[in-house]
N, C-alpha and C positions, 0 to 999 in steps of 0.2 A: 483834341487828342488831351487825355486827361494825368497822362504821366509821360516821363520820359521812356524811350523804347526801350533802352539799354541802362537805366539807372543813373544817367547822366552825373557822372562823377564829380565834375566839377563844376558845372552848369548850376544856376541859379534854379529853384523849382518851379518857378513860371516860364522857364524857357521852352515849354511845349505847350502849354495851356493857354486858354483866353484869359487876357487880361481883365481883373477885376474893374469897374467904375471907378476912377481915379488912379488905380495902379499904373506904373510905369516897370518895365523892363532894363534891369541894367546889367551890362554885359560882364564878363568876367575881368577883363580888362577896363577901368572906367576911363572914362573920355579925357580926364582931366592926368593920367597916368602918363609919366615919361617913358615907356617902356620902347625897347628899340623896333621899329617895323620895315623901312625900306632902307637896306644897306648896301654895302658892297656884296657881303654874301649873299642874302637873299634875293638879289638880282640876277646874279652869276649864277648861282645853284638852280633858279629857278629857270633861267634860260638852258642850262645845261640837260636838266629834266626835258624841258620842250623839246631839243635834239634827239635824245636816246627815245623818246616816247610817241613824238609824231613819226618818226621812222618805223617803231615798231607798230605802230597804229595802222599806218598805211600799207604796210607789207601784210599785216592779218587781214585786211579790210580787202586788197586784192587776190589773197590765198586762199580765203575761207568764206568771205561774204559778210564778215560781220565786225561790227566795231570793236574795239576794247573800252573798259573804264579807266581812265590814268588817274582821277584823283585820289583815289586812297593810296594807291602805290604810290605816286608822289609824296603825301602827306605822311608815310612811313618812312619814305626813304629823307625825308626832311628832319625828321625827328633823330634820324638814327645817326646821320651825318654831322647834323647842330649840337650833337651831344660830344661828340670827337674835338670840337673848337676849343681854344683857349678857353673864349668866355662863350658858353654854351648860348645856344640861340633861343630867342627869346618867341614866344607862342605866335606873338604879331608876325616874327620873320617869317615863322614855319606855314603863316595864312598866306602871304606873300607868295613864299616859295608855289604853295600849290596854285594861287590863282594864277600866277605866272604859268606856272607848267601845265595846267590843263589845257590852255590853248593848243595842246598837241593833239588830245584826241578829238577836238571840233572840226579843227582844220583839216585832219587827214579823213575825217568822216565826210565832209563836203566836199574834197577832192576826189577821194575814192570814187564815191557814189557817180561821178558823174565824168571826170576829166577822163578815164580810160576810154569813154564812149568816143573821144575822139580818134583814138587809133584804132579802136574799132569800126569807124567809119572811113577809114584811109585816108584821112583828113592831112595834107603833106604840111611841112615847115611849122610843126608845133613847136614853139619854142618856151625854154624854161620860164622865161620872163613874163609870157602869156598864162602862164598856170600861176606863179606866184602873184600877179594883179589882182587876176580873178579871186582867189582865196583871201588877199590879205585887204582887199577892197570890201569884199562882202561880208569878212569879220568884221571890219571897221563898222561899217553900217549896222552890224547886228547889234555891236556895243552903244552905238549913239542911240541905238533905236529904243533900247531898253533901260538906259539911266533915267528918263522920264517917269517910267512906272517904277524904278525901283521901292520908293517910300509905298507903291498902293501895295506892291507884294510881299514886301517883307516885311515891314512897320504897321501899314495901316492893318494887315489881316492877319497879322500875330498869333499862333495859335490855332488857326481856322486853316491853314494849308500846312499837309505834313512833311513837305521836301524830305523825302525817303533820303534821297543821294545825300543832300546836304547835311541831315543827321547825321549819317553814318559817317562821313567824311570829319565833320564836327567832333563827333565823340572818339575818334584817333585820336586828334589834333589835342584835345584837353585832356587825355588820357595818356601823352607822352610816357609819362614818368615810367608807365610799367611796361608800355608796348614797343617804346622807341627799339631798342637793343633787341630782343631778341627777334620783334619784325623785322629789321633790317637785315639782320645776319639771314634770315630766312630768304629775304628778298635776293639778297644777294648769292646766296647759294644756288636758288632755283635760275636766277640769271645766268649763271656760270653753267649750271648743269643742260639747259635749254640751248645756251650757245651752242657748248662743245657739241651734244648731240647733233645738233641740227648742221653743223659745220662738218662733221666727218659723214654725214648723209649728203649732203648738198656737194662737198666740194670733193672730200676725200674718196667717196663712193665706197667705204671699208664694208657695207651690206647693201642690199635691195631694199629700202622702204615700202615698195610698189607691191604689196602681197596680195596675191591673188587666190581664187580657189581653184583656179585651171592649173596650177602649177601644184600648190600645198596638198591637192587632194588627190595627185595620180588621174589614172585613169577613170576615176570617178569624176575629177574636174573638167577633165577633157567629154565628156559626153555630156554633160550639164551644158556645156559653153557652145554644144553643137546645136543646143536651144536658144543661144545667145544668154544663159542665163548664169552670171558669175556674179561673185560678190568680191569687190577688191576693196584695200585699204591703204593708203597713203600714213604709213607708221613713223611719223614727225611728231618732233616736240612742241611745235608751234600748234598745229591742230588738237593735240592732246590737251594741250594749256586752255586753248579755247574751251573744250569740252570741259575739263575742270570748273570753270569760271562761269559756263551756262547752266552748268546742273543735268543732272538725269532726267527730271521731266522735260525740258525742253528738247535736249538731246534727243530724246525718244521721238517726241512729237518732230522734230528735224528729219530723223532717221526714216520715221514711219513713211515721209513724203518722197524720200531717196528708195524706199522700197517698191511703193505702189508705182514709181519712176522707171528704174533700174530692173528690178525683179518681176514686174507685173507686166507695165507697158511695153518694155521692148522685146520682152519673148512675145508679147501679143501681135505686136506689129509683124515681127518676123513670120509667126507662124502664119500669120493670114498672107500677108503680102509675099512671101517667097513663091508664091503660086502664081501670081499676078503678070511678073514680068516688068518691064521698064514702067516707072511711074515718074509721071511729068507733074512737077507740083511747085508754085508761087517762084516759077524761073527756073529751077532745076529738073534734072530727071533721073531718077534713082535705079537702080536695082537691087531689090531689097533682098535677095537672095546670097548675093555677093557682099553685101554691107556687115561690117563687124558690129558686136553691140555698142560701142562708142559710137559709132557712124550713125546708127540709128539712133542712138539716144542723142546726138547733135542736130540732125536735122530732123527728126519728128516730136520728140519730148522735149527737148529744151524749149522749144517756142509753147509750149505747152506750160511752162515753169513761168515761163517770162508773162503771158496773160494772167497767171495765179498771182506773182506778184504785184504785177500792176494794180488787180482788183482787190488786193489784201490792204493796200496803201489806199485806195479809195475807199475801203470801209472802213478803215481806220480814220480818216477825216470825217466820215459819215457819221460814228461812235461818239465826235468828239465835235458835233454841230452845235450844243449848246457854248462849248467853251471856243469855239470861231467866232460865235453871236456876240457873245459876249466881251471878248477879247478884243475885237476891231471896234468895238465902243472905246474900249479902255485907251486904247493905242489915239483914238481923236482927243481925248480926254487929256491925255499925258502931251499931247504936241500943244496943246492951249496952255499947260502950266508954265506959270514964271519961275519955280523952281530956284527961289531965294534962299541961301545957302542959311544953312542952320548952325546957331551959335556952337553947338557941340562937335568938335573932331567927328565923332562918331557919324554923323550925318551929313558930312561934307561931298558934295557930288560936284563934278565939272561944272564949270559957268554954263547956262544956258545958251550964251551966246557961240560960245566957243564948240558946245554940241551940233548948234543948227549949222555952223561953218564946216567941222568935219564932215557932216551929213554931206553937206553940196559939194565938197573937194573929193569925197569916194562917188559920189555920182557922177561929178564930171570926169573923174580919173575913168570909171569904167564908159561912157562915152566915149573917148579917147581911145580906148582899148578897142571898139567896137568899129571907130571909124578907121583904124589901122586895118582890121582883119577885113572890113570891105573893100577897102583899096586895093591889098596884099592878096587876099585870099578870092575875093568875086572880082576884081577888075572894074568895079563900078567907078563911075566918074567924081568928082567933087563933090557934086550936088546930092548924089544919090548917098553917096557914103556919111553925108551930115544927115541928110533924113533916118538914113536907118540908125545911126549913131543914136539920134534922139531919139526914136520909138525904143529903141535898147534900156537908154538910160531911163523911160519915162516906165515901162515894164518893170526894169530892177529895183526902183526905188516902192513901187507902188506894191508890188507883190512882198519886198521885205517887210513892207510897213504894215501892209495886210495880216502878215502871220508872225511875224517876230513875239508879238504878247501870246498868240497860239502856243508858239513852243514855250515858251516861259510858262504859261499857267500848267501845261501839259505836264513839264517837269515838277512844277511844285506841287501839282496833285497826285499825279501815280509815278511819276520818276523816268516815263517815258515820253522821249520826243518824236513825234508825227512825219521825221525829216524824210521817208521816202516817198510817201502819198503826196507831201505839200510840193517835193520837187518835181514829181512826178504831174502836178497840175501845172506848175510854172513851165516845164519845158513845152507842154501840148499847147498851152496857152501863148508861149512866146515865137511858137514853132506856127502856129494859126495866124497869128499878128504878121509876123515877118513876113509869110508868106501871101497874106492878104496885101501887104506892100509892095510884094514884089522881089522878094530877097529870097534868093533860091540855091540850090545846090550846095558846094562847101561852105562857101562865106555864110549862108543859112544855118547850116547846119551848125558851123564853129561858133556866131553870135548866140544862137540858142541854147547852145552845151555851154557858153559862156555863163549867161543869165542864169541857167541851173544851178551852176558851179557856185555863183556868187550866192543866190538866195539859199541855197544848201548850206554852205558855210555861215551867212548870217542866223540861220534858225537855229543852227548846231549851236554858234556862239552865245546867242541870247539866251538859249534853255541853260547853256552851261553857267553864264556868267549871273544867271539870278539865283543859281546854286551858291556862287562866290560872295555873294551880296549876303546870301542868308546866312551864311558860315561867318561872313566878318561880323554881322549884326550880332551876332550870339557872343563870339568871342572879343568883340569891341577893335575891330578894324576901322582902318579909316575907307570909305567905300571912294573916294577920291584916287588915293593910291591903289586902289584896285584896279579901276579904269585905267588911269595913264599907263601903267606896267603891264597893263593887258595887250596894248597894242606893241611892246616889244616882244611878247611873247607870242603874238600873231606873225609877226612878221620873219620870226626864224621859223615858226610852223611852217610856215608859206614858203619859205626859201626850200628847208629839207623836203616839203613832198614836191616841189616843184624841179627839185633833183633825183628825187627817188623814183617818183614815176615813169617818167623818160629811163632811166637806168633799168628798174624792170623790165621795159618792154625790150630795150636794147638787149638784156641779159637774157631774157627768158622769152618773150615775145607774146603780145596780147592775141596776135591772128599767127597760125599757123598754118602750114598748105599739106591738105589732106587729098587724096585723089584729083589732084588737080584743082583743088578749088582752095580760097584761104577761109578757113573756121575759126570759132572762138577756141584758144587754148584752155578749154574746161578743167582740163587734170591740173594743172599749174598756176594758172592765174585767171580761175573762171569770172569774178568781178560779176557776180549775178546783175546787182542795181545798175551798175554801166550798162552789162548786156541788154538790159532790158530797157534802158533810156534810148541807148543807140538804135535800136530796132522801131522805139516811138518815131524819134525824130528824123531817120530815113524816111519811113514811110511818108511823115508829112511832107518833108522837104523834097523828097528826090520824084516823088509818085510810083516806085519802084513797086515791084510786084513782091507782098507781102505773105506770109502763113496766116490770115488772119481767121481762118477757121480753128488754127490750133488755139492763138491767142483766146478766141472766145471760148474755146473749149477750157481753157486753165482757168478764165475768168470765172465759169460755171463751177468748176470744182471747188474754188475757194468759198463761192456762195456756200456750196454744200458743206464744206469744212466749219463756216462759221455757223450756219444752223446746227450744225454739230455739238456745238461748243468749244471746238478746241481753237490754240490762238491761230489764226489765219496766216499770218507771215512767216512764221516760224515754218508751218508744213509747206507753205508755196515755197520757201528756202530750198526745203529739203526736196522739192521736186525739181527744181532745177539745179541744185550741185550735184555733182557725179556722187555716187555713193562713197567712192573711194575716199573721200572727204569727210562725209557726214557720220560715215562708222568709226574713223578714229576720233571724233569727237564724242561719241558714242561712250567710246572706251574709256576717255576722260571724265566723263560725267558719272559713268560706273563706279572708277574709283573714287573720286568725291564722295559719292553717295556711301561708299564702302567707310573711306575713313570718318567720315561723321557718324559712322553706327559703331565703330571702334572703339574700344575701352572700357573699363570695369565700372565707371560710373558717369551721370550726366555731366558732372563739370568737366572731366576728360573727354567725353565726347563733345561737348560744347568748345572745348579749346582746340582739339585737331579740326572740329568744322572752322573755325575762325581762322583758321592757316589757308585756308582756300583761294581768298582774293591774292594773298600775296606770294603763294608758290604758284600759280596760275599766273599772274600777270608777271613774275620774274622769268617762267618757262617762256612766256611769249615773246618779251623786250628780249630777251637773251637770242632766242631762234631768230628773232627778225634782225636783229645788228648783223649777225652771223651769216644769216640767210641773204641781205643785202651784201655783204663781204663776199659772198658766194656769186654771185652776179656780178660786182666787179671782175672777178677775176675770170669771169668769161668774155669780157670786153676785148676789142682788139687793141683798145689803149694800152693796156696790161699785157699786151702779149699773148693772150688767152692764157692767163699762168696757169687755170687749171689742169691744163694739159699735164703739169710737173707734180702735182698733189694727187691728180684721182688713180685709183688700183683698180676699181671694178668696171669704169667706163673707160674705153680708149677715145680719148678726144686727138683730133688734130687740124692744123689749120691747111684749109685750102683756097682756091682763089673761084670766085664766083663767074658767073657769064659776064659780070659789068667789069671784072676786072679787082674787084674788092675783097679782100682777105675775111674767109669767113671758119667759123668754127665747126667742124663737122665731129660728131661721135657715135660708136659702135660698142653697145655695151660687151662683156665679154662674157664668155658661155656660161662660165660658172656664177657670176652674177646675174644674170637673165634666169638663171635656171631654181631647182631647187636649194642649192647651196645656199646661193645668194639671199634668195627669199627668206629660208630657214634661219640665216644668220639675223636676218631683218627683224622675226618674228620676236627671237630670244633677247635680241637687243631694247625692242620695246617694253616685251615683259620687266626686263630690268630696268627700264624708265619707270613703270608702274611700280616697281619693288623702293626705286631710290626717291619716289614721290610721297611715297607710306611713310617712310623713314623721317623723310623730312617733317611731315606735318605731326609726327610723334617728337620730334626735337622741338620744333617750334612750341608746340602746347606745353611741353616742359618747362620750357624759357618761360613762357606766357604765366605758366601758375607760380614759378617759382619768384616771380617778379610780380605778381598779383599786389595791389595796394590795401591799404589797412580797409575800414569800413567806410564805403563812400559818403555816408553820410556826415562824417566830422570834416569834410574836405569840401564841403562847398562855402560858397562867396565868391565876393571880387576880390581883386587883387588890387590893393589901395595905390 
């Protein structure tokens, strides 16, 4: 790269280009400078950001099937709140806040993509500490395996790798003087907007967010519904914010997959199958003429989406074949390096002996977890449990070691981590090996999924940490501090995830009963990656009947989409996700596109566009926190407190067949009808208007606080 992508306000001019012979890059904070870095404030605020954004990231991943980027909003929050202190926070303190805080997104991604598969496969006695250990130990391995490769990616290949995500975050950190105040205000305002909006929806039920053409179009909607043709939208702030941050292009591609699945395939299956009678398939019998559009989607279309997602992940791995081959060799080279500490503070890593020791302890910790699972879940004797735990340890370490450099190089080059494909390969390989060794049933499923969780978290962590290292290299942070305090972030994030996922299952349920069968709750907790992995491991470990023909059809569709030149995974996710979710995301993407094109000049339009990350992150974080609060209000431990808040849905406490208190609900007639949905549509339009006004407000503050000529402020801090 020949020049900084956005001007490099404070960074030296050689920050983004290859160095000339004999030239050395000097960060903006010199290695000898006594700038505060690890302080009580930076650690405490970083851990606070971890807790907030880990909850938000896992909530969004479960409800919409997509992770969220946490680095930029955390960097903005660090600058904003750091300005309020009596002693303004230093840029290195903000780097530590961002580095600790970024653990939130990576752990949430590792957990949300795999852990729900335990509930979807009805594994009994899933404990929070098991989820915590799988996430934390996997993250620890990811940190330790990438440390020997830090200098190669960050220093030795300076100017060669673009690091798109690290570049964006660095630009925000070094330009904090001009963006910190306004950006922080926009982030807080959007957090409050998203939180209050979704709390009124999820807990108060003041209007119906479930918009449908069947109700809103009257007789025409009923006529279309007769052909199982119905457009739906879940009009909530969380989905709107996700669409805003994804952007119109990808939202449109995802929505196109949903249109094919819900508005083409579902009516087609109904029109053909309604005359066939009872259809036995994959261990169940279906009467298509009596099935609703959601039943048809869940039984026949969702497996096609699962096959499409699986093939999309494999295609991503194949496309990165060259990166994978080179990265595996790098991993072995890094293992053999002595890694003697440099004299400069900005090049200090953890001692190689400590790195190897922590790798060993993390691997042994996973072995203990596998051992306990085999004893408790499978009822195996001591010898068999030891054997299976040793096999699990070997698989976990080998796959983490194999894929960690792949994740790091992918992030450094294209900014995208092929986690889903590598996690799918991990689950398949571990399932096959465990089954060959004699480990089947619930214990086998549990161990395979724990391995998948650990590897997925390790890959997410290593990709994020290499970005952290690059940010610290450009600014002048101490790598060892980033490495040490990343563990604190991982621990808090793993704890939050271990609490939130079971809480979401208790409040909303991953599996719900429909027609006498337990099916995935695709309207509320679709968790597409987890559903895909649950289906794969169930087929490998139990030998039960699976809709393999539908999986194959989905894989074929992914190949066709790839040949057409479209983003395969985005289209595949659209085929799996209910159209009610992707339509709300499309609206968010459209509003983002509209905002970026409004304004009287290019400078105004660019300023409004740049508010998108903050507005979307705030909306999703606020919606997630208050959405989790709404789930808490649905628990028996809180006395089903949602009963006393709800207006449009009548909640009541009943006693189940087992004598346990349960929460029953019945929507009021006005809430389910045109009045409730009309209010929901009006409220959603109000959310759009409020978002546009937020973007204009933030852009105005940003332009008012614009710094002088950036060329006059380059250089190092002495």
